[in-house]
Backbone as CSV, one residue per row, in Angstrom:
resi,resn,N_x,N_y,N_z,CA_x,CA_y,CA_z,C_x,C_y,C_z
1,MET,129.496,86.050,163.998,130.484,85.914,164.790,130.846,84.100,164.950
2,LYS,129.643,83.919,165.600,129.369,82.472,165.574,129.949,81.585,164.030
3,HIS,129.615,82.171,163.078,129.842,81.426,162.180,131.271,81.647,161.853
4,VAL,132.112,82.634,162.138,134.064,82.727,162.030,134.102,81.805,163.272
5,ILE,133.898,81.326,164.176,134.611,81.064,165.102,134.083,79.502,165.020
6,PHE,132.977,78.958,164.441,132.366,77.519,164.048,133.668,77.284,162.518
7,PHE,133.783,78.265,161.986,135.073,78.028,160.967,136.006,77.641,161.523
8,VAL,136.945,78.278,162.051,137.683,78.465,162.589,138.010,76.943,163.026
9,SER,137.547,76.488,163.879,137.272,75.536,164.510,137.085,74.356,164.246
10,THR,136.487,74.125,163.088,136.422,72.948,162.157,137.547,73.119,161.047
11,ALA,137.803,74.270,160.672,139.768,74.002,160.247,140.239,73.434,160.666
12,PHE,140.788,73.959,162.064,141.625,73.577,162.987,141.248,71.974,162.925
13,ILE,140.328,71.306,163.273,139.774,70.102,163.939,140.668,69.274,162.441
14,VAL,140.235,69.455,161.195,140.608,69.059,160.255,141.865,68.631,159.820
15,MET,142.188,70.094,160.337,144.193,69.977,159.951,144.922,69.292,161.404
16,PHE,144.207,68.645,161.414,144.787,68.187,163.117,144.488,66.928,162.551
17,THR,143.251,66.595,162.304,143.337,64.993,162.214,143.862,64.823,161.129
18,THR,143.872,65.628,160.159,144.993,65.248,158.505,146.609,64.855,159.647
19,ALA,146.567,65.431,159.950,148.347,65.721,160.601,148.236,64.322,161.548
20,ALA,147.578,63.898,162.025,147.726,62.733,162.763,147.735,61.528,162.213
21,HIS,146.956,61.470,161.253,146.489,60.702,160.097,147.942,59.917,159.459
22,ALA,148.571,61.158,158.795,149.747,61.233,157.719,150.739,60.669,159.112
23,GLN,150.581,60.924,160.174,152.020,60.711,160.912,151.939,59.255,161.268
24,GLN,150.573,58.318,161.474,150.709,57.357,161.550,150.730,56.281,159.936
25,ASN,150.817,57.266,159.023,151.136,55.979,157.691,152.623,56.008,157.482
26,ASN,153.129,56.874,158.431,154.779,57.430,158.010,155.389,57.002,159.330
27,ARG,156.848,55.978,158.742,157.563,56.164,159.719,158.870,56.629,159.361
28,SER,159.994,57.050,160.572,161.182,57.575,159.898,162.144,56.687,160.012
29,LEU,162.752,57.546,158.961,164.025,56.671,158.709,165.106,57.284,158.840
30,GLU,166.173,56.842,159.583,167.126,57.715,160.012,168.481,56.849,158.825
31,GLY,169.276,58.117,158.337,170.541,57.143,157.466,171.415,57.960,157.518
32,LYS,173.329,57.194,156.898,174.377,57.533,156.769,174.620,57.383,155.306
33,ILE,175.494,58.369,155.007,176.283,58.127,153.201,177.310,58.314,153.321
34,VAL,177.897,57.420,153.079,179.626,57.699,153.407,180.526,56.952,151.964
35,ASN,181.418,57.341,151.971,181.893,56.729,150.544,182.711,55.302,150.818
36,GLU,183.466,55.015,149.730,184.617,53.797,150.570,185.495,53.565,151.082
37,GLN,186.012,54.779,151.495,187.023,55.525,152.165,185.761,55.495,153.914
38,GLN,184.522,55.529,154.010,183.902,55.669,155.065,184.079,57.454,155.107
39,GLN,184.126,58.284,154.714,183.945,59.481,155.051,182.791,59.964,154.506
40,PRO,181.944,60.920,155.462,180.231,60.911,154.827,180.504,62.274,153.927
41,ILE,179.198,61.778,153.158,178.901,62.676,152.294,178.186,63.489,151.819
42,ALA,178.851,64.827,151.796,177.287,65.593,152.029,176.688,66.112,150.810
43,GLY,175.581,66.349,151.138,174.617,67.285,149.461,174.279,66.253,148.425
44,ALA,173.949,64.432,149.486,173.094,63.810,148.351,171.813,64.146,148.380
45,VAL,170.870,64.043,147.802,169.250,64.314,147.673,168.679,62.916,148.123
46,ILE,167.985,62.916,148.934,167.002,61.629,148.950,165.658,61.945,149.410
47,MET,164.578,61.066,147.913,163.704,60.900,147.950,163.122,59.717,147.673
48,LEU,161.845,59.179,147.720,160.820,58.378,147.233,161.044,58.208,145.728
49,ASN,161.639,56.998,145.187,161.567,56.661,144.176,160.562,57.030,143.344
50,GLY,159.983,57.680,141.897,158.985,57.842,141.456,158.107,59.214,141.898
51,SER,158.662,59.615,142.795,158.079,60.545,143.613,158.399,62.144,143.353
52,TYR,157.767,62.945,143.003,158.562,64.577,143.154,158.255,64.867,144.503
53,GLY,158.101,64.600,145.276,157.317,65.255,146.581,158.756,65.668,147.410
54,ASP,158.345,65.013,148.760,159.194,65.698,150.057,161.269,64.717,149.445
55,ALA,161.823,66.143,149.717,163.434,65.401,149.461,164.305,66.178,150.873
56,VAL,165.379,65.224,150.829,165.730,65.823,151.864,167.308,65.334,151.552
57,GLN,168.226,66.608,152.207,169.765,66.368,151.580,170.298,65.883,153.239
58,SER,171.472,65.040,152.463,172.265,64.941,153.696,173.113,65.986,154.239
59,ASP,173.380,65.740,155.451,174.111,66.948,156.078,175.419,66.633,156.187
60,ALA,176.507,67.523,156.981,177.976,67.407,156.567,178.502,66.098,157.608
61,LYS,177.717,65.615,158.425,177.966,64.657,158.848,178.124,62.601,157.895
62,GLY,176.918,63.243,156.979,176.570,62.445,155.571,175.080,61.643,156.261
63,THR,174.286,62.593,157.806,173.250,61.487,157.836,172.335,62.360,157.256
64,PHE,170.827,61.716,157.381,169.452,62.098,157.146,168.350,61.851,157.534
65,ASN,167.151,62.217,157.635,166.343,61.554,158.474,164.885,62.078,157.315
66,PHE,164.454,60.964,156.955,163.814,61.151,156.229,161.833,59.955,156.243
67,ASN,161.201,60.975,156.169,159.345,59.587,156.439,159.659,59.236,155.167
68,ALA,158.860,57.838,155.314,158.195,56.732,154.532,157.640,56.322,154.829
69,PRO,156.573,55.493,154.166,155.106,54.728,153.992,155.863,53.705,155.166
70,VAL,154.392,53.276,156.211,154.931,52.272,156.874,154.597,50.785,156.540
71,ASP,154.916,49.922,156.773,154.951,48.450,156.285,154.585,48.451,154.913
72,LYS,155.527,49.169,154.513,155.343,48.815,152.412,157.169,48.693,152.382
73,VAL,157.317,47.845,151.538,158.962,47.954,150.474,158.850,49.262,149.769
74,VAL,159.500,50.480,150.049,159.789,51.681,149.716,161.411,51.304,148.739
75,TYR,161.195,52.369,148.132,162.852,52.579,146.800,163.070,54.401,147.530
76,LEU,164.613,53.828,148.019,165.141,55.669,147.770,165.748,55.799,147.297
77,ARG,165.358,56.730,146.685,166.329,57.699,145.146,167.150,58.636,146.037
78,ILE,168.508,58.107,145.506,169.847,59.166,145.842,170.537,59.521,145.166
79,ARG,170.703,61.190,144.793,171.416,61.472,144.125,172.535,62.217,144.525
80,LEU,173.937,62.536,144.270,174.570,62.685,144.113,175.384,63.490,142.848
81,LYS,175.289,64.382,142.329,175.929,65.003,141.813,174.929,64.348,140.575
82,ASP,176.058,63.873,139.463,174.863,63.322,138.357,174.674,61.888,138.387
83,GLU,175.021,61.732,139.587,174.783,59.865,140.019,173.722,60.010,141.069
84,VAL,172.802,58.538,140.623,171.949,58.553,141.380,171.691,56.671,141.631
85,ASN,171.478,56.551,142.839,170.697,54.698,143.136,169.936,54.936,143.544
86,ILE,169.550,53.764,143.597,168.238,53.715,144.301,168.283,52.090,145.487
87,ILE,168.012,52.840,146.833,168.200,51.793,147.498,166.821,51.221,147.985
88,LYS,166.517,50.108,148.220,165.849,49.093,148.408,165.699,48.979,150.263
89,VAL,164.688,49.781,150.531,164.609,49.846,152.016,163.025,48.857,152.420
90,LYS,163.299,47.595,153.683,162.271,46.947,153.726,161.598,47.766,154.925
91,PRO,159.980,47.206,155.231,159.200,47.581,155.921,159.685,47.620,157.133
92,ASN,160.551,47.058,157.799,161.245,46.897,159.559,162.256,47.344,159.415
93,ASP,162.636,48.031,158.684,163.647,48.992,158.323,163.963,50.516,158.994
94,LYS,164.821,50.353,160.214,164.658,51.963,160.630,165.723,52.880,159.975
95,THR,166.977,52.292,160.067,167.926,52.711,159.351,168.478,52.677,158.367
96,VAL,169.352,53.196,157.336,170.007,53.322,156.085,171.394,53.161,155.920
97,ASN,172.309,53.016,155.606,173.637,52.909,155.654,173.883,52.809,154.428
98,VAL,174.190,53.890,153.258,175.146,53.569,152.490,176.382,54.090,152.001
99,THR,177.048,52.593,151.949,178.242,53.573,150.937,178.474,53.693,149.524
100,TRP,178.792,55.063,149.284,178.494,55.505,147.845,179.381,54.509,146.844
101,GLY,179.631,54.064,146.094,180.731,53.188,144.620,180.176,52.325,144.382
102,LYS,180.871,51.265,143.580,180.704,50.281,142.978,179.212,49.522,143.287
103,ALA,179.495,49.069,144.418,178.476,48.105,144.940,177.762,48.842,144.969
104,THR,177.179,49.718,145.496,176.073,50.822,145.430,175.198,50.355,143.743
105,ALA,176.359,51.076,142.919,175.848,51.209,141.433,175.173,49.573,141.367
106,ALA,175.890,48.311,141.346,175.035,47.270,140.900,173.820,46.696,141.586
107,ALA,174.122,47.363,143.212,172.837,46.908,143.702,171.634,47.758,143.244
108,SER,171.876,48.913,142.937,170.731,49.697,142.587,170.214,49.529,140.974
109,VAL,170.527,48.254,140.360,170.774,48.501,138.835,169.456,47.057,139.001
110,ASN,169.864,46.210,140.328,168.597,45.139,140.549,167.311,45.344,141.318
111,ASN,168.191,46.293,142.020,166.803,47.468,142.245,165.337,48.044,141.465
112,LEU,166.252,48.670,140.277,165.793,48.616,139.022,164.636,47.781,138.494
113,GLU,165.446,46.576,138.284,164.941,46.104,137.907,163.811,45.074,138.139
114,GLU,163.728,44.929,140.108,162.642,44.641,140.560,161.260,45.594,140.719
115,ILE,161.743,47.055,140.341,160.929,48.260,140.231,159.936,47.944,139.324
116,LYS,161.033,47.916,138.292,160.016,47.380,136.783,159.044,45.877,136.679
117,LYS,159.881,45.075,137.553,158.837,43.689,137.566,157.406,43.750,138.013
118,MET,157.650,44.754,139.368,156.754,44.928,139.644,155.403,45.902,139.378
119,GLU,156.149,47.150,138.364,155.408,47.728,137.938,154.642,47.131,136.678
120,LYS,154.915,45.804,135.857,153.852,45.723,134.874,152.656,44.187,135.839
121,LEU,152.961,44.252,137.112,151.791,42.896,137.634,150.462,44.422,137.857
């Protein structure tokens, strides 16, 4: 019985410290996606570019919450139907507001070029 209690206690401590460590390495980003007429866009899928991990969807108000690494420039990959845009998020940014349209697509191309340059380093 002592072994079972010791095992359960140890597993709980490991899970708690791992979760606390993960929280310290992430920041919460809040965002909103609207179209060029400033109407909210629901159902857009948001995830870290190059990752197949966690993803979130924008709600009926176009809003979303996402966890991103602390103190790093990250690129959010936002997919809506068959369109994908890459949004650059700076380390101090806590909000991400996206107007979906031609300007977003142009910025996405620039961000992809920047990602390619970084990958070559």
